[in-house]
C-alpha positions, 0 to 999 in steps of 0.5 A: 889280298882283300877281304872278298878275295879271302872270303872267295878262297875260304868258300872255295876250300870249303866246297873241296873239303866237303867234296873230299869228306862226302867221298870218304863217306861213301868209300867207308859206307861201301867198305863196311857193307863188305866187312858185313858181307864177309862176316856173314860169309865167315859165320857160313863157314865157321858153321859148315866146318863145325857140321863137317867135323861132326860128321867126320870127327870119329874117323880122326880119332882112330890110330894112324895106319902102321906104316906112320 
C-alpha cells in the first residue's frame, strides 16, 4: 500500500468517524431534551400531589373504621 492509498484510507475513516460523532451528538441532544421535559413533568406532578395531599391530608389522620 503506497502513501497515497494510506492517506485516502485515513481520510475515508475520518469522514465516517465525523458522521458517527454527529449522529451520536444528535441522539444525545434529543435525549437531553426528553430528560428536561420529563423533569418538568415530574415537578408538575409533585406539585399537584402535594396540593392534593394538602386538601385530603386531614381525612387520612382519622382512625380506621372498626372493621379493620
